[in-house]
All heavy atoms as an XYZ file, in Angstrom:
858
protein
N      -3.955    -13.886     -2.320
C      -3.596    -12.751     -3.163
C      -2.469    -11.967     -2.500
O      -2.436    -11.824     -1.288
C      -4.788    -11.827     -3.360
C      -5.908    -12.401     -4.196
S      -7.157    -11.139     -4.504
C      -6.853    -10.863     -6.225
N      -1.618    -11.442     -3.323
C      -0.475    -10.713     -2.790
C      -0.601     -9.219     -3.061
O      -1.536     -8.766     -3.710
C       0.811    -11.247     -3.419
O       0.819    -10.985     -4.802
N       0.374     -8.480     -2.575
C       0.539     -7.068     -2.874
C       1.804     -6.972     -3.703
O       2.829     -7.557     -3.353
C       0.657     -6.237     -1.578
C       0.973     -4.784     -1.897
C      -0.612     -6.343     -0.746
N       1.740     -6.258     -4.831
C       2.883     -6.187     -5.742
C       3.251     -4.748     -6.065
O       2.443     -3.827     -5.883
C       2.578     -6.931     -7.061
O       1.429     -6.331     -7.675
C       2.325     -8.410     -6.820
N       4.455     -4.597     -6.569
C       4.967     -3.305     -7.030
C       5.212     -3.382     -8.528
O       5.736     -4.388     -9.015
C       6.292     -2.973     -6.339
C       6.296     -2.857     -4.822
C       7.722     -2.843     -4.298
C       5.568     -1.595     -4.398
N       4.860     -2.321     -9.248
C       5.254     -2.235    -10.655
C       6.757     -1.959    -10.688
O       7.349     -1.566     -9.670
C       4.512     -1.098    -11.385
O       4.911      0.148    -10.802
C       3.002     -1.293    -11.332
N       7.407     -2.143    -11.832
C       8.847     -1.851    -11.906
C       9.183     -0.416    -11.468
O      10.178     -0.206    -10.765
C       9.179     -2.090    -13.383
C       8.204     -3.159    -13.802
C       6.925     -2.794    -13.063
N       8.378      0.559    -11.848
C       8.660      1.950    -11.463
C       8.555      2.131     -9.948
O       9.398      2.782     -9.329
C       7.704      2.904    -12.177
N       7.529      1.556     -9.333
C       7.364      1.665     -7.888
C       8.477      0.912     -7.162
O       9.025      1.389     -6.166
C       6.003      1.139     -7.468
N       8.815     -0.269     -7.655
C       9.878     -1.066     -7.039
C      11.203     -0.301     -7.063
O      11.936     -0.273     -6.075
C      10.004     -2.407     -7.761
C      10.948     -3.377     -7.100
C      10.922     -4.765     -7.717
N      10.710     -4.837     -9.151
C       9.537     -5.071     -9.761
N       8.446     -5.259     -9.059
N       9.456     -5.110    -11.075
N      11.500      0.343     -8.182
C      12.731      1.122     -8.293
C      12.756      2.261     -7.269
O      13.763      2.499     -6.616
C      12.857      1.683     -9.711
C      14.088      2.515     -9.939
C      14.127      3.090    -11.351
O      13.954      2.306    -12.307
O      14.310      4.316    -11.478
N      11.628      2.954     -7.125
C      11.586      4.080     -6.182
C      11.690      3.590     -4.745
O      12.409      4.166     -3.932
C      10.296      4.894     -6.374
C      10.264      6.135     -5.500
C      11.434      7.057     -5.887
N      11.522      8.189     -5.024
C      12.545      8.411     -4.178
N      13.551      7.555     -4.096
N      12.568      9.468     -3.419
N      10.976      2.519     -4.393
C      11.049      1.985     -3.036
C      12.468      1.498     -2.757
O      13.003      1.725     -1.665
C      10.013      0.864     -2.822
C      10.229      0.170     -1.481
C       8.596      1.441     -2.886
N      13.114      0.865     -3.718
C      14.491      0.398     -3.542
C      15.424      1.567     -3.243
O      16.328      1.450     -2.403
C      14.957     -0.372     -4.777
N      15.206      2.708     -3.886
C      16.030      3.900     -3.599
C      15.782      4.389     -2.180
O      16.720      4.754     -1.473
C      15.741      5.008     -4.613
C      16.383      4.734     -5.959
C      16.476      5.970     -6.851
N      15.316      6.821     -6.842
C      14.469      6.987     -7.845
N      14.656      6.336     -8.977
N      13.448      7.799     -7.749
N      14.512      4.398     -1.737
C      14.212      4.769     -0.343
C      14.946      3.836      0.615
O      15.504      4.265      1.624
C      12.717      4.689     -0.056
C      11.882      5.838     -0.554
C      10.699      5.591     -1.236
C      12.238      7.160     -0.340
C       9.904      6.630     -1.689
C      11.461      8.206     -0.796
C      10.289      7.937     -1.471
O       9.500      8.964     -1.922
N      14.941      2.540      0.300
C      15.583      1.561      1.176
C      17.093      1.749      1.211
O      17.718      1.580      2.259
C      15.214      0.142      0.750
C      13.740     -0.218      0.925
C      13.435     -1.568      0.280
C      13.349     -0.209      2.396
N      17.704      2.103      0.089
C      19.145      2.372      0.065
C      19.488      3.569      0.931
O      20.549      3.610      1.553
C      19.626      2.608     -1.365
C      19.698      1.352     -2.195
C      20.090      1.642     -3.635
O      20.037      2.775     -4.106
N      20.495      0.593     -4.346
N      18.588      4.553      0.972
C      18.812      5.754      1.774
C      18.571      5.508      3.258
O      18.969      6.323      4.085
C      17.907      6.886      1.277
C      18.233      7.337     -0.135
C      17.147      8.222     -0.737
O      16.175      8.565     -0.044
O      17.278      8.563     -1.925
N      17.898      4.415      3.603
C      17.583      4.077      4.994
C      17.997      2.633      5.257
O      17.159      1.723      5.243
C      16.088      4.243      5.256
O      15.688      5.565      5.059
N      19.283      2.404      5.510
C      19.766      1.032      5.631
C      19.142      0.233      6.781
O      19.190     -0.993      6.761
C      21.272      1.186      5.830
C      21.552      2.621      5.984
C      20.331      3.387      5.619
N      18.522      0.896      7.747
C      17.876      0.174      8.848
C      16.478     -0.328      8.471
O      15.876     -1.106      9.204
C      17.796      1.040     10.098
C      16.945      2.290      9.905
O      16.978      2.869      8.798
O      16.258      2.690     10.859
N      15.960      0.091      7.329
C      14.619     -0.323      6.902
C      14.666     -1.728      6.313
O      15.617     -2.107      5.633
C      14.064      0.660      5.885
N      13.612     -2.493      6.587
C      13.508     -3.870      6.108
C      12.787     -3.971      4.769
O      12.952     -4.930      4.035
C      12.738     -4.713      7.131
C      13.291     -4.744      8.544
C      12.328     -5.468      9.468
C      14.658     -5.390      8.547
N      11.926     -3.011      4.500
C      11.107     -3.042      3.295
C      10.049     -1.969      3.376
O      10.198     -0.981      4.096
N       8.957     -2.184      2.687
C       7.833     -1.248      2.651
C       6.726     -1.760      3.567
O       6.363     -2.925      3.501
C       7.301     -1.150      1.219
C       6.074     -0.259      1.000
C       6.439      1.200      1.185
C       5.496     -0.497     -0.384
N       6.202     -0.895      4.427
C       5.027     -1.242      5.232
C       3.827     -0.622      4.537
O       3.783      0.586      4.306
C       5.139     -0.717      6.662
C       3.899     -1.084      7.481
C       4.112     -1.020      8.968
N       5.072     -1.975      9.455
C       4.856     -3.277      9.628
N       3.688     -3.801      9.308
N       5.799     -4.065     10.100
N       2.864     -1.467      4.170
C       1.694     -1.026      3.423
C       0.442     -1.488      4.146
O       0.386     -2.600      4.661
C       1.733     -1.615      2.008
C       0.551     -1.263      1.165
C       0.273      0.050      0.835
C      -0.294     -2.254      0.698
C      -0.815      0.378      0.054
C      -1.388     -1.942     -0.092
C      -1.647     -0.624     -0.410
N      -0.556     -0.625      4.201
C      -1.802     -0.996      4.857
C      -2.866      0.064      4.683
O      -2.818      0.855      3.737
N      -3.809      0.057      5.601
C      -4.899      1.025      5.590
C      -5.153      1.516      7.007
O      -4.807      0.857      7.985
C      -6.211      0.424      5.028
C      -6.098      0.153      3.547
C      -6.623     -0.820      5.786
N      -5.759      2.701      7.086
C      -6.272      3.233      8.347
C      -7.698      3.687      8.104
O      -8.084      3.998      6.977
C      -5.443      4.434      8.866
O      -5.453      5.464      7.876
C      -4.023      4.038      9.173
N      -8.473      3.742      9.169
C      -9.844      4.255      9.095
C      -9.772      5.772      9.117
O      -9.219      6.360     10.034
C     -10.675      3.774     10.281
C     -11.077      2.339     10.162
C     -12.412      2.294      9.506
N     -12.934      0.943      9.472
C     -13.875      0.569      8.643
N     -14.403      1.431      7.805
N     -14.317     -0.655      8.641
N     -10.328      6.390      8.082
C     -10.283      7.846      8.001
C     -11.145      8.333      6.852
O     -11.645      7.549      6.051
C      -8.829      8.343      7.805
O      -8.794      9.758      7.926
C      -8.281      7.951      6.465
N     -11.280      9.623      6.737
C     -11.914     10.242      5.580
C     -13.409     10.031      5.489
O     -14.043      9.478      6.368
N     -13.948     10.461      4.377
C     -15.393     10.402      4.129
C     -15.875      8.978      3.911
O     -16.979      8.619      4.292
C     -15.753     11.209      2.883
S     -14.831     12.699      2.609
N     -15.048      8.158      3.261
C     -15.498      6.836      2.866
C     -15.091      5.720      3.826
O     -15.690      4.666      3.815
C     -14.955      6.495      1.474
O     -15.554      7.333      0.514
N     -14.060      5.920      4.602
C     -13.727      4.924      5.600
C     -12.305      4.416      5.635
O     -11.728      4.262      6.692
N     -11.686      4.120      4.498
C     -10.325      3.582      4.467
C      -9.398      4.509      3.699
O      -9.805      5.114      2.712
C     -10.284      2.222      3.779
C     -11.014      1.124      4.460
C     -12.178      0.531      4.056
C     -10.650      0.459      5.669
N     -12.542     -0.450      4.945
C     -11.619     -0.518      5.943
C      -9.584      0.604      6.560
C     -11.566     -1.357      7.055
C      -9.527     -0.230      7.668
C     -10.502     -1.200      7.906
N      -8.156      4.556      4.142
C      -7.128      5.291      3.409
C      -5.873      4.418      3.369
O      -5.489      3.821      4.386
C      -6.807      6.612      4.093
C      -5.778      7.439      3.360
C      -5.550      8.776      4.030
O      -5.541      8.877      5.252
N      -5.375      9.798      3.228
N      -5.242      4.322      2.199
C      -3.993      3.569      2.082
C      -2.879      4.280      2.843
O      -2.841      5.516      2.873
C      -3.577      3.444      0.609
C      -4.493      2.595     -0.195
N      -5.381      3.119     -1.101
C      -4.677      1.248     -0.222
C      -6.062      2.124     -1.659
N      -5.659      0.983     -1.143
N      -1.987      3.503      3.434
C      -0.804      4.045      4.097
C       0.422      3.312      3.583
O       0.362      2.117      3.288
C      -0.881      3.890      5.631
O      -0.948      2.500      5.960
C      -2.082      4.625      6.199
N       1.512      4.010      3.470
C       2.771      3.403      3.046
C       3.907      4.126      3.762
O       3.912      5.353      3.866
C       2.943      3.509      1.540
N       4.841      3.333      4.280
C       6.001      3.864      4.981
C       7.087      2.797      4.921
O       6.834      1.679      4.473
C       5.642      4.184      6.432
C       6.610      5.148      7.083
O       7.621      5.523      6.463
O       6.355      5.542      8.232
N       8.260      3.127      5.401
C       9.310      2.125      5.474
C       9.057      1.226      6.676
O       8.691      1.706      7.747
C      10.678      2.791      5.585
C      11.106      3.606      4.368
C      12.465      4.238      4.619
C      11.146      2.750      3.119
N       9.239     -0.068      6.497
C       9.101     -1.026      7.597
C      10.437     -1.097      8.321
O      11.461     -1.377      7.706
C       8.713     -2.398      7.061
N      10.408     -0.839      9.597
C      11.633     -0.879     10.392
C      11.648     -2.059     11.356
O      12.618     -2.286     12.054
C      11.821      0.433     11.123
C      11.886      1.596     10.135
C      12.418      2.859     10.731
N      12.360      3.950      9.784
C      13.251      4.180      8.826
N      14.252      3.361      8.667
N      13.124      5.209      8.017
N      10.542     -2.801     11.385
C      10.453     -3.985     12.231
C       9.402     -4.926     11.665
O       8.608     -4.550     10.822
C      10.109     -3.615     13.678
C       8.809     -2.828     13.804
O       8.086     -2.664     12.795
O       8.491     -2.375     14.906
N       9.437     -6.152     12.134
C       8.408     -7.123     11.803
C       7.475     -7.196     12.992
O       7.928     -7.314     14.133
C       9.027     -8.513     11.537
O       9.950     -8.391     10.457
C       7.962     -9.522     11.164
N       6.188     -7.102     12.738
C       5.192     -7.106     13.814
C       4.402     -8.402     13.796
O       4.230     -9.029     12.746
C       4.259     -5.909     13.656
C       5.008     -4.597     13.694
C       4.123     -3.423     13.421
N       4.926     -2.209     13.312
C       4.500     -1.088     12.788
N       3.265     -1.002     12.311
N       5.294     -0.040     12.729
N       3.914     -8.780     14.967
C       3.108     -9.984     15.062
C       1.908     -9.871     14.124
O       1.228     -8.846     14.086
C       2.620    -10.178     16.497
C       1.895    -11.483     16.702
C       1.542    -11.737     18.154
O       2.235    -11.221     19.039
O       0.561    -12.448     18.370
N       1.662    -10.900     13.360
C       0.542    -10.913     12.426
C       0.862    -10.383     11.044
O       0.014    -10.439     10.149
N       2.082     -9.865     10.842
C       2.464     -9.368      9.516
C       2.495    -10.498      8.496
O       2.924    -11.614      8.792
C       3.865     -8.752      9.532
C       3.903     -7.309      9.996
O       2.826     -6.701     10.175
O       5.024     -6.784     10.180
N       2.047    -10.189      7.293
C       2.288    -11.036      6.132
C       3.322    -10.300      5.300
O       3.213     -9.085      5.100
C       0.995    -11.249      5.318
O       0.047    -11.919      6.147
C       1.258    -12.072      4.071
N       4.337    -11.019      4.836
C       5.410    -10.385      4.074
C       5.391    -10.937      2.651
O       5.437    -12.142      2.441
C       6.788    -10.639      4.727
C       7.883     -9.924      3.940
C       6.787    -10.184      6.186
N       5.293    -10.024      1.698
C       5.329    -10.369      0.284
C       6.668     -9.933     -0.279
O       7.254     -8.957      0.187
C       4.202     -9.666     -0.481
C       2.830    -10.003      0.014
C       2.135     -9.120      0.826
C       2.228    -11.209     -0.326
C       0.870     -9.436      1.294
C       0.969    -11.531      0.131
C       0.282    -10.640      0.946
N       7.150    -10.635     -1.285
C       8.381    -10.253     -1.967
C       8.029     -9.849     -3.393
O       7.432    -10.630     -4.127
C       9.377    -11.412     -1.974
C      10.683    -10.994     -2.594
O      10.780    -10.998     -3.841
O      11.610    -10.651     -1.847
N       8.384     -8.631     -3.749
C       8.141     -8.145     -5.101
C       9.491     -7.909     -5.759
O      10.073     -6.823     -5.647
C       7.305     -6.862     -5.062
O       6.948     -6.449     -6.358
N      10.022     -8.967     -6.357
C      11.337     -8.919     -7.018
C      12.413     -8.318     -6.120
O      13.146     -7.421     -6.519
C      11.257     -8.149     -8.340
C      10.493     -8.920     -9.395
O      10.549    -10.160     -9.380
O       9.837     -8.280    -10.234
N      12.490     -8.830     -4.896
C      13.546     -8.420     -3.979
C      13.167     -7.331     -2.988
O      13.926     -7.057     -2.065
N      12.036     -6.695     -3.151
C      11.574     -5.689     -2.187
C      10.473     -6.323     -1.339
O       9.473     -6.812     -1.874
C      11.046     -4.413     -2.887
C      10.441     -3.457     -1.879
C      12.167     -3.733     -3.664
N      10.688     -6.345     -0.030
C       9.699     -6.932      0.880
C       8.613     -5.914      1.210
O       8.897     -4.742      1.442
C      10.377     -7.427      2.142
C      11.266     -8.641      1.885
C      11.942     -9.092      3.148
N      12.771     -8.026      3.682
C      14.094     -8.072      3.796
N      14.738     -9.146      3.434
N      14.759     -7.062      4.279
N       7.374     -6.405      1.229
C       6.215     -5.575      1.553
C       5.552     -6.189      2.779
O       5.120     -7.339      2.747
C       5.220     -5.524      0.378
C       5.923     -5.038     -0.889
C       4.023     -4.634      0.730
C       5.126     -5.272     -2.160
N       5.473     -5.435      3.867
C       4.918     -5.889      5.135
C       3.489     -5.360      5.269
O       3.264     -4.153      5.170
C       5.756     -5.361      6.301
C       7.155     -5.940      6.335
C       8.134     -5.518      5.445
C       7.488     -6.922      7.247
C       9.408     -6.051      5.460
C       8.763     -7.468      7.286
C       9.718     -7.029      6.383
O      10.980     -7.564      6.407
N       2.540     -6.273      5.506
C       1.134     -5.908      5.629
C       0.607     -6.499      6.933
O       0.743     -7.708      7.164
C       0.297     -6.423      4.439
C      -1.169     -6.029      4.592
C       0.859     -5.901      3.116
N      -0.012     -5.662      7.778
C      -0.555     -6.152      9.036
C      -1.847     -6.930      8.802
O      -2.487     -6.810      7.751
C      -0.792     -4.987     10.015
C      -1.867     -4.044      9.515
O      -3.045     -4.292      9.820
O      -1.522     -3.066      8.820
N      -2.215     -7.734      9.793
C      -3.356     -8.647      9.651
C      -4.675     -7.907      9.440
O      -5.546     -8.396      8.710
C      -3.453     -9.545     10.884
N      -4.860     -6.751     10.039
C      -6.096     -5.991      9.864
C      -6.213     -5.447      8.444
O      -7.287     -5.457      7.851
C      -6.163     -4.825     10.871
O      -6.091     -5.360     12.198
C      -7.437     -4.017     10.717
N      -5.110     -4.997      7.887
C      -5.113     -4.408      6.543
C      -5.202     -5.446      5.438
O      -5.740     -5.159      4.354
C      -3.848     -3.575      6.322
O      -3.770     -2.493      7.219
N      -4.695     -6.642      5.674
C      -4.561     -7.626      4.606
C      -5.845     -7.887      3.815
O      -5.822     -7.846      2.582
C      -3.982     -8.936      5.144
C      -3.658     -9.988      4.081
C      -2.675     -9.447      3.042
C      -3.105    -11.236      4.743
N      -7.000     -8.112      4.463
C      -8.204     -8.365      3.662
C      -8.624     -7.173      2.802
O      -9.255     -7.339      1.765
C      -9.289     -8.673      4.692
C      -8.591     -8.907      5.974
C      -7.264     -8.256      5.886
N      -8.255     -5.974      3.216
C      -8.644     -4.758      2.498
C      -7.700     -4.475      1.330
O      -8.110     -3.920      0.321
C      -8.711     -3.550      3.464
C      -9.103     -2.274      2.741
C      -9.658     -3.830      4.612
N      -6.422     -4.876      1.456
C      -5.435     -4.537      0.421
C      -4.972     -5.720     -0.416
O      -4.193     -5.540     -1.366
C      -4.202     -3.823      1.020
C      -4.610     -2.545      1.715
C      -3.406     -4.736      1.929
N      -5.423     -6.925     -0.118
C      -4.986     -8.098     -0.885
C      -5.264     -7.897     -2.370
O      -6.351     -7.490     -2.765
C      -5.699     -9.354     -0.380
N      -4.258     -8.148     -3.181
C      -4.397     -7.986     -4.623
C      -4.014     -6.611     -5.139
O      -4.043     -6.370     -6.345
N      -3.628     -5.704     -4.252
C      -3.289     -4.345     -4.672
C      -1.973     -4.317     -5.439
O      -1.010     -4.970     -5.070
C      -3.181     -3.404     -3.451
O      -4.445     -3.340     -2.799
C      -2.752     -2.000     -3.850
N      -1.962     -3.539     -6.495
C      -0.736     -3.251     -7.236
C      -0.369     -1.801     -6.933
O      -1.194     -0.896     -7.102
C      -0.937     -3.423     -8.740
C       0.321     -3.122     -9.535
C       0.066     -3.096    -11.020
O      -0.724     -2.278    -11.501
N       0.727     -3.979    -11.750
N       0.861     -1.604     -6.484
C       1.354     -0.258     -6.180
C       2.188      0.202     -7.370
O       3.110     -0.494     -7.791
C       2.193     -0.250     -4.893
C       1.367     -0.798     -3.724
C       2.714      1.155     -4.604
C       2.166     -1.033     -2.460
N       1.852      1.363     -7.900
C       2.554      1.908     -9.058
C       3.104      3.279     -8.693
O       2.686      3.890     -7.712
C       1.590      2.024    -10.248
C       2.299      2.241    -11.579
O       3.547      2.236    -11.627
O       1.588      2.432    -12.580
N       4.044      3.757     -9.472
C       4.578      5.101     -9.331
C       4.269      5.836    -10.618
O       4.657      5.396    -11.707
C       6.091      5.080     -9.093
C       6.722      6.450     -8.871
C       6.369      6.974     -7.476
C       8.223      6.385     -9.041
N       3.558      6.936    -10.496
C       3.153      7.722    -11.657
C       3.915      9.035    -11.636
O       3.908      9.745    -10.630
C       1.625      7.967    -11.636
C       1.207      8.850    -12.802
C       0.877      6.655    -11.657
N       4.561      9.308    -12.737
C       5.275     10.581    -12.855
C       4.313     11.623    -13.400
O       3.680     11.412    -14.429
C       6.487     10.411    -13.754
C       7.563      9.613    -13.043
C       8.753      9.314    -13.925
N       9.822      8.655    -13.210
C       9.817      7.367    -12.859
N       8.784      6.615    -13.148
N      10.835      6.838    -12.213
N       4.216     12.731    -12.670
C       3.343     13.823    -13.066
C       4.198     15.013    -13.434
O       5.420     14.957    -13.322
C       2.367     14.138    -11.932
C       1.508     12.931    -11.582
C       0.745     13.109    -10.293
O       1.177     13.825     -9.400
N      -0.381     12.442    -10.187
N       3.591     16.076    -13.827
C       4.329     17.248    -14.316
C       5.579     17.573    -13.498
O       6.663     17.602    -14.024
C       3.424     18.462    -14.344
C       2.398     18.392    -15.416
C       1.583     19.629    -15.404
N       0.969     19.771    -16.709
C       0.461     20.873    -17.142
N       0.481     21.941    -16.377
N      -0.082     20.924    -18.321
N       5.424     17.876    -12.235
C       6.558     18.323    -11.428
C       6.952     17.332    -10.345
O       7.692     17.671     -9.431
C       6.237     19.679    -10.779
C       5.992     20.814    -11.761
C       5.573     22.072    -11.027
C       7.233     21.076    -12.606
N       6.462     16.140    -10.423
C       6.798     15.175     -9.384
C       6.306     13.787     -9.717
O       6.048     13.457    -10.871
N       6.179     13.009     -8.673
C       5.721     11.647     -8.825
C       4.877     11.282     -7.616
O       4.994     11.894     -6.558
C       6.906     10.688     -8.983
C       7.924     10.786     -7.867
C       9.204     10.030     -8.161
O       9.526      9.782     -9.339
O       9.894      9.690     -7.200
N       4.015     10.304     -7.791
C       3.125      9.887     -6.710
C       2.861      8.397     -6.820
O       2.781      7.845     -7.928
C       1.800     10.648     -6.784
N       2.730      7.752     -5.669
C       2.331      6.349     -5.661
C       0.838      6.263     -5.913
O       0.059      7.081     -5.423
C       2.672      5.695     -4.324
C       4.141      5.429     -4.163
C       4.916      6.217     -3.338
C       4.751      4.381     -4.842
C       6.267      5.976     -3.185
C       6.107      4.129     -4.706
C       6.869      4.929     -3.868
N       0.443      5.279     -6.709
C      -0.957      5.024     -7.028
C      -1.249      3.588     -6.608
O      -0.457      2.683     -6.888
C      -1.225      5.206     -8.538
C      -2.642      4.803     -8.900
C      -0.938      6.634     -8.956
N      -2.373      3.394     -5.937
C      -2.746      2.079     -5.431
C      -3.917      1.544     -6.244
O      -5.007      2.096     -6.196
C      -3.107      2.172     -3.951
C      -2.045      2.869     -3.146
C      -2.232      4.170     -2.684
C      -0.843      2.236     -2.869
C      -1.251      4.812     -1.958
C       0.149      2.881     -2.145
C      -0.050      4.171     -1.684
N      -3.681      0.473     -6.976
C      -4.741     -0.178     -7.752
C      -5.267     -1.340     -6.912
O      -4.741     -2.449     -6.964
C      -4.205     -0.645     -9.096
C      -3.793      0.536     -9.968
C      -3.397      0.116    -11.379
N      -2.954      1.283    -12.109
C      -1.672      1.579    -12.331
N      -0.725      0.773    -11.903
N      -1.346      2.665    -12.996
N      -6.278     -1.021     -6.127
C      -6.808     -1.956     -5.146
C      -8.111     -2.566     -5.666
O      -9.115     -1.867     -5.790
C      -7.042     -1.218     -3.824
C      -7.479     -2.124     -2.713
O      -7.951     -3.228     -2.928
N      -7.328     -1.637     -1.490
N      -8.128     -3.868     -5.961
C      -9.348     -4.480     -6.487
C     -10.479     -4.551     -5.468
O     -11.619     -4.812     -5.830
C      -8.884     -5.886     -6.892
C      -7.746     -6.175     -5.973
C      -7.050     -4.843     -5.786
N     -10.181     -4.306     -4.203
C     -11.196     -4.344     -3.154
C     -11.910     -3.012     -2.973
O     -12.947     -2.956     -2.309
C     -10.562     -4.757     -1.821
C      -9.830     -6.063     -1.949
O     -10.421     -7.074     -2.290
N      -8.526     -6.044     -1.721
N     -11.350     -1.945     -3.533
C     -11.965     -0.620     -3.401
C     -13.207     -0.558     -4.288
O     -13.133     -0.776     -5.494
C     -10.973      0.465     -3.791
N     -14.332     -0.278     -3.673
C     -15.590     -0.227     -4.412
C     -15.898      1.203     -4.879
O     -16.334      1.413     -5.995
C     -16.736     -0.750     -3.544
C     -18.070     -0.608     -4.186
N     -18.483     -1.434     -5.208
C     -19.067      0.280     -3.996
C     -19.686     -1.051     -5.606
N     -20.060     -0.019     -4.884
N     -15.663      2.157     -4.004
C     -15.968      3.555     -4.338
C     -15.018      4.454     -3.567
O     -14.554      4.103     -2.489
C     -17.412      3.881     -3.982
N     -14.732      5.616     -4.146
C     -13.887      6.608     -3.494
C     -14.723      7.815     -3.110
O     -15.745      8.089     -3.738
C     -12.772      7.074     -4.432
C     -11.731      6.046     -4.720
C     -10.603      6.614     -5.572
O     -10.753      7.709     -6.154
O      -9.561      5.950     -5.668
N     -14.231      8.550     -2.118
C     -14.900      9.801     -1.784
C     -14.600     10.810     -2.900
O     -13.758     10.563     -3.764
C     -14.431     10.318     -0.424
S     -12.702     10.816     -0.373
N     -15.245     11.931     -2.881
C     -15.095     12.933     -3.934
C     -13.686     13.445     -4.098
O     -13.250     13.738     -5.210
N     -12.930     13.537     -3.004
C     -11.562     14.062     -3.091
C     -10.556     12.963     -3.403
O      -9.394     13.255     -3.665
C     -11.178     14.791     -1.811
S     -11.140     13.749     -0.342
N     -10.983     11.695     -3.380
C     -10.094     10.590     -3.717
C      -9.160     10.158     -2.611
O      -8.265      9.350     -2.829
N      -9.336     10.677     -1.406
C      -8.446     10.344     -0.299
C      -8.824      9.058      0.418
O      -8.000      8.438      1.069
C      -8.419     11.496      0.720
C      -7.754     12.746      0.198
C      -6.268     12.555     -0.044
O      -5.600     11.933      0.784
O      -5.781     13.022     -1.087
N     -10.078      8.654      0.339
C     -10.491      7.445      1.046
C     -11.430      6.630      0.162
O     -11.915      7.094     -0.856
C     -11.163      7.803      2.374
O     -12.318      8.583      2.174
N     -11.662      5.380      0.580
C     -12.461      4.470     -0.240
C     -13.244      3.520      0.649
O     -12.981      3.373      1.833
C     -11.559      3.686     -1.200
C     -10.571      2.781     -0.524
C     -10.874      1.438     -0.318
C      -9.345      3.252     -0.091
C      -9.980      0.592      0.303
C      -8.441      2.409      0.526
C      -8.757      1.080      0.730
N     -14.229      2.855      0.036
C     -14.990      1.814      0.712
C     -14.779      0.495     -0.031
O     -14.339      0.480     -1.181
C     -16.498      2.109      0.721
O     -16.957      2.241     -0.640
C     -16.832      3.379      1.476
N     -15.122     -0.593      0.640
C     -15.051     -1.911      0.032
C     -16.446     -2.505      0.016
O     -17.358     -1.994      0.672
C     -14.126     -2.847      0.820
O     -14.697     -3.071      2.117
C     -12.720     -2.251      0.969
N     -16.629     -3.590     -0.716
C     -17.915     -4.280     -0.713
C     -18.283     -4.749      0.688
O     -19.438     -4.738      1.076
C     -17.907     -5.455     -1.683
C     -18.016     -5.004     -3.134
O     -18.517     -3.892     -3.374
O     -17.582     -5.764     -4.013
N     -17.286     -5.166      1.460
C     -17.531     -5.610      2.836
C     -18.082     -4.471      3.693
O     -18.934     -4.676      4.542
C     -16.252     -6.171      3.455
N     -17.609     -3.242      3.447
C     -18.126     -2.078      4.191
C     -19.591     -1.845      3.854
O     -20.392     -1.512      4.724
C     -17.333     -0.810      3.862
C     -15.898     -0.875      4.318
O     -15.648     -1.429      5.402
O     -15.021     -0.375      3.583
N     -19.941     -2.011      2.594
C     -21.312     -1.778      2.163
C     -22.252     -2.807      2.766
O     -23.405     -2.522      3.063
C     -21.408     -1.825      0.635
C     -20.736     -0.641     -0.015
C     -20.809     -0.691     -1.490
N     -22.061     -1.291     -1.939
C     -22.412     -1.439     -3.193
N     -21.615     -1.040     -4.126
N     -23.548     -1.981     -3.532
N     -21.776     -4.049      2.947
C     -22.602     -5.114      3.478
C     -22.842     -4.978      4.983
O     -23.816     -5.488      5.511
C     -21.975     -6.480      3.194
N     -21.926     -4.283      5.653
C     -22.015     -4.143      7.118
C     -23.100     -3.171      7.538
O     -23.585     -2.370      6.852
C     -20.673     -3.684      7.671
């Protein structure tokens, strides 16, 4: 399973990349945090790291580290325009439940552990 960008997200990430010519693509993953355990992270990738899996979403490279890959595989990253701004939304099929504030999530694997 891969990680993909919707056209709106791809357009926004491409603009970030144009503004940062040293960036290679998008670095996407998770960190342990919050009430539920996992939180999505996204930043510009400035290097390739050992264990990275690189996906191509219509010309935009997405770098995912080996620890994050099982948690984010299959995720679709979208950009949602809201009243006064925009925000990235992560449609992660591995997320089983979110905490009340929506900042972190659990997976079925977390529940089994």
